[in-house]
Residue, then its C-alpha position, 0 to 999 in steps of 0.5 A: x444371434x448365433x455363436x458365428x454371428x458377426x461382432x457389431x462394435x458401436x461408438x456411443x457419441x453421435x451413434x447412440x447418443x445425441x452429443x454433438x449438438x450439446x456439445x456445440x452449444x456448451x462450446x459457444x458458453x465455456x471457454x474450455x473444451x465442452x467435452x471436458x466439462x464434467x457431468x455433460x455426457x451424463x444426461x445426453x438423449x438417445x439418438x432418434x430410433x436407436x432404442x427401438x434398433x438394438x433389440x433388432x440388431x441383437x437378433x443377427x449380431x453380437x453387440x459391442x460398445x466401442x468408445x472414448x472419452x476424454x482424458x481430462x474428464x473422468x466423470x465422462x467414463x463413468x457417466x457413459x456407463x451410466x447412460x447405457x445402464x439407463x437406457x438398456x439396463x444395468x443387468x445381464x439383460x443388457x445387450x452390452x453387459x460387460x461388453x462396453x470398451x473405452x479406449x483412444x485408439x479403437x484400431x486396437x481392437x479391430x483384431x476382433x474382426x467384425x463392423x465398427x459403426x462410428x461417425x468420425x474416422x479418428x481415434x482408430x475407427x478408419x483403421x477398422x476399414x481393413x479386409x485383411x484383418x476381417x473389419x470394416x468401418x461404417x461411418x454412421x450418416x455419411x449416406x444420409x440413408x444410414x442413420x436409425x430412422x433410415x436404412x441403416x437397420x435393414x442394411x445391417x440385417x441384409x449384411x448379416x444375411x449375405x454374410x451367411x449366404x456368401x460366407x464372407x463378411x468382406x463379400x457382403x460388405x462389397x454387395x453393400x458398398x454397391x448401393x450405399x457409400x459406407x464412409x468417406x474420406x477420413x483425410x477430408x473429414x472436418x472436426x468441429x471448431x473446438x475439437 
């Protein structure tokens, strides 16, 4: 990572953490919304390939976590931080050490410019698709090749290289969009039945 590294903000649920299958299973057995069950966010598995991807991306990007947690589940906020510490360490060698942002409006952070990698358009994620602010949203898995176990890491590495070469993140994003569908139409996104 250099002084001019692009900021890459990563959502947790369904980007770093395999959350949705657990919440969908819990939705079949609990009356309440599954994301309000105390402790449900603590012991979730990482998405396949993410643990190897993060050290590679840290070479080219300034990494942050930008996530949300249910307002009515106070343990979720703590559980998410404990999850990060479990998989990436608790000290200052953690790629995300003191670089975790929890908010219900991710659009508030887009003024920092950079890229948000998020699987869902809501909670302000789609607001990141704003070249005037220098911010861009890439929807994890919308293009089936843009996952940790497929082309996502090489695409992001190439994007960082193209940004340096072209002197513009916006131009590099435009080039990436010729090869990949970077996100879907946020108005057409289908939520889970319990969301």
